[in-house]
C-alpha positions in Angstrom: 53.1 136.4 84.5 56.0 137.4 82.2 55.2 136.9 78.5 58.1 136.0 76.2 58.5 137.7 72.8 58.7 135.5 69.7 58.9 136.1 66.0 56.4 135.4 63.2 56.9 135.3 59.4 54.8 137.5 57.1 53.0 134.5 55.6 52.1 133.1 59.1 50.9 136.5 60.3 48.7 137.0 57.3 47.1 133.6 57.9 46.7 134.3 61.6 45.2 137.8 61.1 42.7 136.4 58.5 41.5 133.6 60.7 41.6 135.2 64.1 40.0 138.5 65.0 41.9 138.5 68.3 45.2 139.4 66.6 46.4 143.0 66.8 49.2 144.4 64.6 51.1 147.3 66.1 53.2 149.5 63.7 55.9 151.4 65.7 57.4 153.2 62.8 57.6 156.9 63.2 57.0 159.4 60.4 57.7 156.9 57.6 54.2 155.4 58.1 52.7 158.7 56.9 54.4 158.4 53.5 54.8 154.6 53.1 52.0 152.1 53.1 51.1 150.0 56.1 49.6 146.6 57.0 45.8 146.9 56.7 44.1 147.0 60.1 47.3 147.8 62.0 47.4 150.3 64.8 50.0 153.1 64.8 52.0 153.6 68.1 55.1 155.6 67.1 58.3 154.4 68.8 59.0 158.0 69.8 56.0 158.2 72.1 55.6 154.5 72.7 56.4 154.5 76.4 54.0 157.3 77.2 51.2 155.5 75.3 51.6 152.0 77.0 48.4 152.3 79.1 46.5 153.3 75.9 47.9 150.3 74.0 47.1 147.9 76.9 43.4 149.2 76.8 43.3 149.0 72.9 44.6 145.4 72.9 43.1 144.0 76.1 40.7 141.8 74.2 43.4 140.4 71.8 45.2 137.2 72.5 48.1 138.0 70.1 49.8 141.3 69.7 52.4 141.6 66.8 54.8 144.5 66.6 56.8 145.7 63.7 58.9 148.6 62.4 60.6 148.9 59.1 63.0 146.0 59.5 62.0 144.7 63.0 65.6 144.9 64.1 65.4 147.6 66.8 62.1 149.5 67.3 59.7 146.6 66.9 61.5 144.2 69.2 62.2 147.0 71.8 58.6 148.0 71.9 57.4 144.4 72.1 59.7 143.8 75.1 58.6 147.1 76.7 54.9 146.1 76.3 55.6 142.7 77.8 57.3 144.2 80.7 54.6 146.8 81.2 51.9 144.1 81.3 53.9 142.1 83.8 54.9 145.0 86.1 51.4 146.7 86.2 49.5 143.4 86.5 47.2 145.0 83.9 44.2 142.8 83.1 44.8 141.6 79.6 43.8 138.7 77.4 47.1 138.9 75.6 48.9 135.6 75.7 51.3 136.0 72.8 53.6 139.0 72.0 55.4 138.7 68.7 57.6 140.6 66.3 57.1 140.4 62.5 60.3 138.9 61.0 61.9 141.4 58.5 59.4 144.1 59.5 57.2 146.1 57.2 59.8 146.2 54.4 60.0 142.3 54.4 56.2 142.1 54.5 55.9 144.4 51.4 58.8 142.8 49.5 57.3 139.3 50.0 54.1 140.4 48.2 51.8 140.7 51.2 48.9 143.1 50.9 49.5 146.7 52.0 47.2 149.7 52.6 47.7 153.4 51.8 44.7 154.8 53.6 45.1 157.7 56.0 42.6 156.4 58.5 43.8 156.4 62.1 43.5 153.7 63.1 43.3 151.8 59.8 39.9 150.0 59.6 41.4 147.1 57.7 39.0 147.5 54.8 41.7 148.6 52.3 41.6 146.9 49.0 45.0 145.4 47.9 46.9 147.8 45.8 46.9 147.2 42.1 50.3 146.4 40.7 51.9 149.4 38.9 52.3 148.9 35.1 
């Protein structure tokens, strides 16, 4: 069954992630994730090695009903990886509970600029227990 890819706003994703433990957020940025913040609880699957790691991603998200991808702006890498994941699940007939594949509108940059919480931990994967950053004075 082919899954279509849709878009979700930062505010909607925040509400979804807080109310549904079956949402996975996949950050496909490359090296910029190491020196920028990230969305708490997100998994890092760099776009550079994404195709090779598709089986690993399918296993990691098999119990999730919604998988949301993003890069910095969600213009190229995020949408491309979301489509690649959708195609992979369809072509391999991989057993997966994933019903919704989405892309974060405006990417991580839009998420951060809209005031959504970010995490600067170095855990891999992020455990999602990061406390929101204190505003700089």
